[in-house]
C-alpha positions as CSV (number, residue, x, y, z in Angstrom):
1,M,-9.4,12.8,-5.6
2,S,-11.8,10.8,-7.7
3,V,-10.3,9.0,-10.8
4,R,-13.7,8.0,-12.1
5,D,-17.3,8.0,-10.8
6,D,-17.2,4.2,-10.4
7,G,-15.0,4.4,-7.3
8,T,-11.7,3.5,-8.8
9,V,-9.8,5.3,-6.1
10,A,-11.6,3.6,-3.2
11,N,-11.3,0.2,-5.0
12,Q,-7.6,0.7,-5.5
13,Q,-7.2,1.7,-1.8
14,A,-9.2,-1.3,-0.7
15,K,-7.1,-3.6,-2.8
16,I,-3.8,-2.3,-1.5
17,L,-5.0,-2.5,2.1
18,A,-6.3,-6.0,1.6
19,L,-2.9,-7.0,0.3
20,L,-1.0,-5.4,3.2
21,R,-3.3,-7.0,5.7
22,T,-2.7,-10.5,4.2
23,I,1.1,-10.2,4.8
24,P,1.4,-8.0,7.8
25,A,5.0,-9.0,8.7
26,T,6.3,-8.1,5.3
27,A,6.9,-4.5,4.2
28,L,6.4,-4.1,0.5
29,S,7.8,-1.6,-2.0
30,R,5.4,0.3,-4.2
31,L,6.6,-1.8,-7.2
32,D,5.8,-5.0,-5.2
33,I,2.3,-3.7,-4.6
34,A,1.9,-2.8,-8.2
35,N,3.0,-6.2,-9.4
36,L,0.9,-8.1,-6.8
37,T,-2.3,-6.1,-7.3
38,G,-2.1,-5.3,-11.1
39,I,-2.6,-1.6,-10.3
40,R,-0.3,0.8,-12.3
41,L,2.7,2.0,-10.3
42,S,1.8,5.6,-10.7
43,S,-1.6,4.8,-9.2
44,V,-0.1,2.8,-6.4
45,C,2.1,5.8,-5.5
46,A,-0.9,8.1,-5.3
47,R,-3.0,5.6,-3.3
48,I,-0.1,5.0,-0.8
49,A,0.2,8.7,-0.3
50,E,-3.5,9.0,0.4
51,L,-3.5,6.0,2.7
52,R,-0.4,7.4,4.6
53,D,-2.1,10.8,5.0
54,E,-5.2,8.9,6.5
55,G,-2.9,7.0,8.9
56,L,-3.7,3.6,7.4
57,V,-0.2,2.7,6.2
58,F,3.3,3.8,7.2
59,E,6.8,3.5,5.9
60,P,8.9,1.5,8.4
61,G,12.1,1.8,6.5
62,T,13.9,1.1,3.3
63,R,15.5,-1.8,1.4
64,R,17.4,-2.4,-1.8
65,C,15.2,-3.1,-4.8
66,P,16.3,-6.4,-6.3
67,H,15.3,-5.1,-9.8
68,T,17.0,-1.7,-9.9
69,G,19.5,-2.0,-7.0
70,K,18.2,1.4,-5.7
71,T,17.1,2.0,-2.2
72,V,13.3,2.1,-1.9
73,K,10.9,2.9,0.9
74,V,8.7,0.1,2.0
75,V,5.1,0.2,3.2
76,Q,3.1,-1.7,5.8
77,A,-0.5,-1.4,7.2
78,T,-0.6,0.4,10.5
79,P,-0.8,-2.1,13.4
80,D,-4.4,-0.8,14.3
81,L,-5.6,-2.2,11.0
82,L,-4.3,-5.7,11.9
83,T,-6.0,-6.0,15.2
84,P,-9.5,-7.3,15.1
85,A,-12.2,-5.0,16.5
86,V,-13.7,-6.0,19.8
87,H,-17.5,-5.7,20.0
């Protein structure tokens, strides 16, 4: 799963999760995430698949892409990630 030895995969995952946590009420498309993070779309797609498999993000539905007019899946952080941990 490693892109490079410098932790690119982990860094990209962290950047995507940080974005999704900052706007929890908004589901974003993969293109939105790519545009907002500066991560290539192909990498965003791969990172979202990994994060989904780990249960950290989910796809609550679809919407029409304003750029292409196509229906796209949207992504959100799982609610557990949005709740602060109690110590």
